[in-house]
N, C-alpha and C positions, 0 to 999 in steps of 0.2 A: 827542815825537820818540823813536823807537826806535833804539837803538844796535846796529848789526848788524856782527858780525865774520865773515869768510869765510876759512877755511883753504883754501889752494889758490886764492886769488883771481886768480892770474895764469894758471890753467889754462883749458881750454876752457869748462867750465860756469861756473867762477868769473868769467871775463872777462864773460860775458853777464849773470850775476846782478849783479855789481858795477855794470855800466853801466846796467842797468835800474833799479837802486835809485837811481842818480844822477839819474834822470829825475824823482824825487819827493823832493827834498831837504827839503821841508817835513815829510815824514813819517819819513824815514830818515836817520840819520847813520852812515856807514861807519867802523868802527874798523879801520884798516889792519892787515894781518897780514903778517909776514915769516917765511919758512921757518926762519930761524935761531931763532925762538922755540921750536921743538921741542928745541933744544939747551940751553935755559936755563929753569930753573924760575922764576926771577924774572921774565923777560920773558913767559913763558907765563901766569903768575899775573896779571901786570899787564894783559895782553890780555883774559883771561877776566873779570877783575873789572870791566873797563870796558864789557862787553857786556850788553845785554838779551837778544840772540839770537845764537847761534853756529851757523853752517852749516858743518859739517865735510865738505869736499870733497877735501882733500889725500890723495892716494894714488898709487901706481904700479900699472900693470896690464901692463907689458911689461918683460921683462928676459930675458937668455939663461939666467939661473939662476932657476928657479921659486921656490926657497927664499928668494931675496932679495925677491921680490914679497911673499910671505907675511910674512916677518920684518919688512920695512920697514913695511907697513901696520899690523901689530899694534903695533909700537913707536910709531908716530904716534898710534894710538888710546890706548895706555896713557899716553902723555905728557899727553894731554888729560884722560883720566879722573882721573889723579893730581891734576892741577891743579883739576879740578872739586871734588874732595874738599877740597883744601887751602883753596880760596877760598870754599867753601860756596856755590857758584853756585846761584842760585835763578831764573834766567831760562829761556829755551827753548833746547834743543839739537836741531838738525835734522841728521840724518846721511844722507848719500847712499850707499845701498847699491845692490845690483844684482840683476837676475833671475838672474845667474850664481851666486848663493848656493847654488842647488840643483845646481850642476855640480861635478864632481870636478876642479877646477883650483885652483891656488894663489891666484889672485885671488878666486874665488868663496868659497873657504874663509876667506880673510882678512876678507872683507866680512861673512860670517855671524858669525864669532867677534867681530869688532869690534862688530857690532850687539848681540850678547849681553853684551859688556862694558859697553856704554852702558846697556842695559836693567837690568843689575845695579846700576849706579850710581843709576839712576832709582828703583829699588825701595828701595835702602838709604837714599837721601837725599830721597825724595819729589820727585825732580826731574822737570821737564817735558821729556819726550823724545819725538821723532818720528823714525821711520826711514822713508825713502822707498825702495821697491823699484823701481828704475828700469830700463826696457827699453833697447834700443839707441837712443842719441841721435845725431842728425846736425845739422849746421848750419855756417855760415861759421866759418872760422878754426880748425877742428879739425885737429890735427896729423896729417898723412898717415902711413901705415904704423905707426899706434899703436893707436887704439881705434875707428876707424870705417872700414868698407870704402868708404863713399861718399866720404870725404875722400881715401882712397888712389886710388880709381878716377878721381876728378876731377883730382887732381894728376897722375896718370900720363897721362891723356888730353891734358891741356893741354901737358904736356912730352914728348909722343910716346914714352911708355914703355909697353910692353906689360903688360897686366894679366892675371894667371892666376887662374882660379877652381879651387880645389882641391876644395871641397865646395859644392855648389849648395844651400845651406840656404835656408829661408824665414825672413826676419828680421822681427821685430816692432819697428817703428820709431816714434819720437816726435821731432818737431822741437824744437830747443833752446828756442824761444820758449814752446812749450807747457809744457815742463818748468819754465821760469822762473816761469810763471804759477802752477803748482802749488806751487812752493817758497814764493813770496811769500804765497799763500793760507794756508799752514800757520802763518804768523806770527799770524794773527788768528782762524782758524776752529778750532772744536772738532772734533777728529778722533782716531782711534785712535792707539795707539803705533806700529803698523806700517801704512804706507799703500802699498798696491800700486797703482802708477801704470799705468793702462791705455795700451797703445800705440794710436796713431791710424791707422797704416798697416801693411800686410803685403805684402812683395815678396820674391821669390826673388832671390838674389845676381845671377843672370844677367839678370833683368829690370831690375835697377838699372843694370847695365853697359850694357844696350841703350839705356835712356833717356838716360844720360849720354853715350853715343856719339852718339846723335841730337842732343843739345845741341851737341856738338863740331862735327858735320857741318853743322848748321844755323847756329849762331851764329859759331863760330870760322872755319870754312871758307867758308860762303856769305854770312855777314854778315847773316843774318835773325834776327829774334826768334822763338824757338820758341813753340808753343802754350802759353799760360799759363791754360788754362781751368779748372784745378783748384788747390786750395790746395797739394796735394802738388807739382805741377809748379812752382809759384812758389817754394816753399821749397827744392826740389831745385835749381832753376835759380840761385837766390841762393847756395846752397851751392857749386855748380859754379863760378860766376864769381868766387867769392872767392879762387880759386887762380890767377887770371890775374895775370901780372906787368903791371900797368897801365902802367908806364913803358916797357915794350917794345911793348905792344899798342896803346897810344893815344898821340897822336891817330891814329885809323884813317882813312885817306884814302878819300874817296868816289870813285866813278867819275864823272869830270867830262866830260860829252859836249859838245864844243865844235864849232860850225860857223859859217857866215856869219851866222846869226841871233843868235848869242850862245852861251849854254850851258844845259845841263839837268842837274840833279843829283837823283837819287833819294835822299830823306832817310832813310827807314826802310821796310823791308818786313817785315811781321810776321804771324804766324799767331795773333794774339791781339787783344784789345780794348785800349782805353786812351784817352788824351786827348792831342791835339796842340795846342800853343799857341806863341805867339811873343812876343818882347819887343823893345823898342827902348830901348837904354840910352845915356844921355848920357855924354860923355867924362869920365873920372875917377870914374865911379859904380861901386859894387860891388853886385852882387845875390847873394843866397844867405846864406852864413854859417849854414847849418843842416845837419842830417843826417836820414836816414830809416832806419827799422829793417826795412822790408819792401818799399818801393817800388823799382821798376826804372825808371831815368830816363836819357834820352839828350839830350846837349847838342850842337847843330849850329850853328856860326857861319856865316852866309851873307853877311854884309857887315860890314866893319870889322876891328879888331884887338883881341884879348882875351888875357888870361891866366886860365886856369882852375886853381884850387888845390884839392888834396885833403889831408886829414889824418885818419888813422884815430883814432877815439876811444881815448884812453889812450896815444897816441904823440905825440911832438914833431916827427916828421919830416913836412915839407910837400913834397908832390909838385907840381911846377909844369909846366903845358903851355901853350905859346904857339900860338894858333890864329887863323886869319884867313879872310876870305871869298874871298881870291884862291886859296887852296889848300883846297878844301872837304874837311872831315874831321869826325869825330864823336868824342865821349868819352862812355862809359857810366859812370854814377856807381855805385860799389859801396855797399851798405848799411853803416851804421855808419861812414861817412866824412863828416866835415864838408866841405862844398864851397862854393866861391863862384866867381863870374866877374866880372872887372874889365875895363872898357873902358879900354884903354891907348892908344887912338888919338886922333886929333883930330876924327874924325867920329862920328856915331851908330853904335852897334853893334847889328846885327840878329841875334837868336838864335832858333832854333826848338827847342822842347822836346817830346819825347815821353815820356809816363809810362804805365805799364801799367794804371793805374786812374784813374778820374775823381776830381777833387778833391772831398773831402767835409769841410767845415769842422768837422763833429762828430767826425771821425776822420781828421785830416789827416796823421798820422804824420810830422810835421815838428817838429823840436826845434832851437831856435836856440842856436848857440854860435859864437864867433869862431874863425877859422882860427888 
């Protein structure tokens, strides 16, 4: 079992790396990191001594004072380098640098200098070091107005805030899951000291805003599932919907057409493929207690009474939604949220499920964990 420590484990990339490693606890053990370790030689030395692999992600890239960005990132790096020397660390150090190394800004300069400091340690100590030159990363839970225009646009659109494009650059993009795959592969693959990670997508800033605006108009306003015919659309849509306040948006009421014959409810209108299924759940029974990392799923109760529960991986907060067949509504399940549905009535519970991809037992993207 490899013992992995992640500086910045609560940040955007750190969150995703941390939780992906938790999916394989037979192979990886995570050594938890606290930012206070940077302030204590003893704590930092203890952390590094307990690791086989260190992934250094901790950094800042936004501040009103550019000098603070540079100074802070270099200080964080030197704290680690000093500890590497003191502990005679002989494991693998993976450093997350950026394509901004070549730009004349404080963040890029700090990343380049940090990489050179680690390379110097590696040469002096025969240490195993790999630097990842990372393009623009996007994905769920990235902080808006910080380091991803996609997260900023998504947050603004959902909250009816106008977005302004100052420079319509072409961005080289990579989805967070693809980056995590590269990071984990460095743990075992033989590769060079500096690894230039290739972007997977290229879009102008205005093109991204157009697609995200289409998602808002289609999904938020019209209630339809947009076209998910490409990997990029799926990843971008999952990113977009991660900024929805689920407690305000769900349960989302259906249009219940009632006349003398009874009623008619349209369950889902989508411009995509997928699978529709239904379940009958006995009173007191719970279904689910799992989460997905890529699937888009809709729950619709058509008969009976239920409680649907959500909990984000890494959080203790449980969101609860009471839904029933008398008031038709739906709840869409966000990725990286454990979810279950419980029959709290005295009769059978009838639930219809739509998911954007057909079930594949060889690649189910279903991880079991209790709420």
